[in-house]
N, C-alpha and C positions, 0 to 999 in steps of 0.2 A: 392540442393539451398546454399546460403553461409549461416553463422550463426554466429553472432559474441559473444563475451562475455561481458559480462557489470555487472553492480553491479542494485538489485533491492532493490525495496520496502520493507520494515520491518513490522514484527505485531507484536502484544503481546500475551497472553495466558491467560486460568484461570480454572484450574482445582483444588480443595482444595484436600491434601492430608491427609487422616485419620492422628491423634494425636497420633495414637500407631507407623505407618509407619516412623512418624517426630520422633518419640523418636528413635526409630531403627536405624537410620541414621543421627540422631543430631552431629557423629563425621564428617560429610563430611560438607563440605560448600554448602551453600542452595543459589540457584538461581531464583529470579521471575522473569518469562516470560510474559509479559501484552503484549494482542491480542485485542483489542476492536471487532473485526471480529468471524468466526467460525472455529472452528477445520481445521485443513489443515496439513495431513501429510507429504508434500512435503516440506512445509515449517517448520516444525517439523523437518527433513531430514537433510535439509542444516541448520541449529542451531547446532544440533549434531553434523553435518560434522567440523565445525569448531569449535566446542569443542574438538572432535578429535586431530584435526591436531596442537592442544597444549597440548596434552598429557591427557585430561580430558574426561571420557569416566561414559556418567549417570548410576547411580546406582552402580559404585563401586568406583571413588573418589569426586562425585560430585552428590548434588541431583536439581533436576530442578521442582519446582510447575509451574506448566502450567495454566495461567487465561483465557480464553473466553468471552469474553464479548457480545457477538451478537451483537453488536452495542449498546449496552448500555454504553452510555460515561455518564451518571450521575452516574453512579456505581464507577466512577475513584478516586474520592476523598476520598472516604471511604477504597476502595481498597487497596490506595497507603500509607493511614497512617498506615493501618493494618503490611502492608509489613517493610514500615520503623521502627513502634513500634518492629515488630520481629526482627529488624538489619540483616537482608538478607546481605551475604556476595557483590551479583549485582542483581539490577533489570534491566532487558533486555528489553528494547522496540521498537521493531521493527515493523516499519509502524506505525507512529503514534506520530503526533504533538501534540494533548491531552495528551495520554497517558504519552508521554516524559516529558508535563511541569506538569502534576499533580505528576508526582514521583519527578521532583527538588522542587514542592512547598513543598512536605511531606519531604524531608532530605537532608542537604546539605551536609551529610557525606558518605553514602553510595554510592557505584561508581553506576552510570549509563550506559548504553550502549544503546543508540538510532539509529532509522532510521528516519528521517523525509524529509519531501516534500520543505520544506523553508529552509531561511538562519536562522541556529540556534545560532548565535548570535542576529538575529531579534527576534527571539523567546526568546530572554533569557536565553537560555542551556549552552552557553559558550562566555568567553571574547573575544576570537579568534578562527579561523580556526586552525591556527599552532600552536598556545597555549593555549587549552579551558581554564586550568586555575582554574577549582573548581572539580567536583566531577561526571562531564559529559564527553562523547565523543562519537562518534560514526560517521553516514552517512549524507550527503546528497544525496539527489535524484532527486533534482528541479523538482518538481511538478508542480509549474506554469508553466517555460518554455518548459517541453513538453506537457503540455497540449495546450498550444496556437500551436506548431508545429503539433500535432496530430490533431488540427483543421481543419490545412492546408490539409493535407494528406485526411482528409474527404473529405474537398471541392474539391479536384482532384480526387478523387476516386468515385465522386459523384457528377460532375459539375452541372446538372440542379438542384440540391438540394437547394432550397433558404430559405424555413422554416425549420430552425434549432431547434427541442426543445432540452433542454438542463436539464440533471435530476442532481439534488442536494441533499445533505441530511441536513435538517435544524438542526438536531440533534447535527451536527458534525460542527457547526455555525462558527466558526473563519474560518475552510478548506474551508467551502463553500462558503465563502463571498469574500475569496482571489479567489479563482480559478472561482468563478462568476465575477467579476473584470475584471479578466484578459481573461475569454471566451467570453465575452461581447464587449470589448475594440476589441479582435482579430476578430470577428466576422463582429463588423462595417467595419473596415478595407477592409476586404473581400464581402463586400457587401450583407452579410447574415441576413436575419429576424430570432431574437431569441424568444420564449418563454419557461421559466423557468418553472418547475414542481418539487414541492417537495416531497422526500418521506422518511419515517425514519423507515418505518414497511415493510414486505412483502406484509401485505394487501395495503396498501398505494401507493408500486410499481406498485402494480397492476391498483388499479384507475389512476395512472399517466400516462399508457399507455394506458387505454381508452379514458383518456381525450383527451392527444397528437392524438390520432387517431383522435376523433372529431375535433381537431383543423387542420387536415389534415396536420401534418408535413410530411415534404419529409426525414428528415432524424434525429437520435438519437446520442446526443453527452451526455456520461455517464461519470460524473465528477469524479475524482480520490478520493474515499473513501473507506475504509476498509469496511465496511458495505455493498456498492454494489459490491466487490470484492468477499465478502461471498456469496453473492447472485446472483451468475454470471449465472449461470445455469437458474434461473427463470428469468433474463434478457433477456437472449439470446434466452430462448424459446417462453416468449413474444414478442420479435421483431422478433422470427418469425412468430408468429401468426400474427400479424399485418402487415407484411411483411415490416418493416421498415429498411434501411441501418443502423445500431448503428457503432459508435466508444467506443470500451473500453480502460483501462486503463491497460490491463493484458492478455499477450499472452495465458494464462489459458481460458479466455473470448472467444477468436479466436479458440482452440483448442476443446472448447465443442459446437462451431458453431456459434460465432460471424462474424461479416463481417472482421475488422480490430482491429489493436491496435499499439500502441506505447508507449513506456515502458521500464524499466530497467527490469533486470531479478531478480524477487523477492525472489528465491530460493539463488543465491549467494547473497543475502544481507544480507537475515537471516544467511548466513553463517557466512559473515565478521562479524554479530554483534557476530555470536558465539565464532570467533576469538579473537575478541576483549574482549571479556567476560571471556576466558581463559585464555589470557593476565593478565588480571585484577586479576585473581584468583591465580597468579604464583607470583605476587607483583608489574604488571606495576601499574601506579598512571594514572587516567583518565585524568590528567592536563599537563600530558605529553606524552600522545597519540593523536596526530593531526588527527580532524574531514575529514575523506576520502570525497570525490566528486566524483561524478558518470561522469564517461566521454563518455561510451559506451552506445547506446539505442538500442531498436530492432524495426522494423517493420515490421509487421506481416498480411497477407490476406490469407482469407480462399476463395479459389479459387470456391470452392462449394456453400458456400454460395452467393458468387456474383451471380454464375450462376442461382442460384435459384430466384435470385430477379432481375433478368435481367440486370445485370451489368456486361458492358463489362471491364476489367483490361486492360488499356493500356497497351503496350510494357512499355513504359518510368517509369510506377509507378510499375510494375514486375521488372523492373533494380534496382529500388531503395529500393525494398523491401528486408527484411533480409532472409524472409523465404516464400513461398507462400503454404499454406496447402491444398493440393489436397483433 
């Protein structure tokens, strides 16, 4: 099957290094990596690859502090204030509007490398895409536009599904509100009925699935959210248990049994954040590094899951897909 290369959604990280270790490595520049989700080895590998491409090797000439927040967005202000107080060399916030904005609010001097799903100008992160002008730069992966198209693909894949459940995370309020506004409008245009379910914890995800089953939803649209991405195995397992076709925001969810996804390549996005981080460590200024924009995206279908759900994937849809996992 064909596969395209593309830029993905980035995330942040959180592991506190012992003070003794930090003291030993004080001669090295320190990068604060902040992700609101759960630890993910593939994303860390992508970030490290980007650093390596610019001549930086973790533990040799750069130290990286990983901060994984497990969906606890309320920890961001205090964490960013601490990173800013310690004057780190760079703050990297892959995959997170809120993390990027919290970093920007905490410092106007420490360089920030972000990956966000909306226009970073509207988010207040940069003056313009071509000339960021301040202490932040990074990538825009167009979550809103991608989500609208993803709903269209779900509708084509399951045309008889009229009642669509939409899972949102109210703890990530800004992203949830924007996503919901656009998804509800896209559903209206497609003639779909929607029912919104909120979940900010693993237990609430279970409750949401029980509720959408009672409501007899025909399909599920999981909004793009770093917490949902980190809980993809749980969500895919519950979707299989309740036999509900679900659309996901990452190919990783499809690889573990989800029905379909349409998104950018997250690992490559983290790699690009690593590249920009390395360039800044070498002396580049964020103000001079243009914000990159994702232009290539990937539509992935799990054929085995489709068969288990009794869904016949039309040839026209298979031809549109970048990959069909058997």
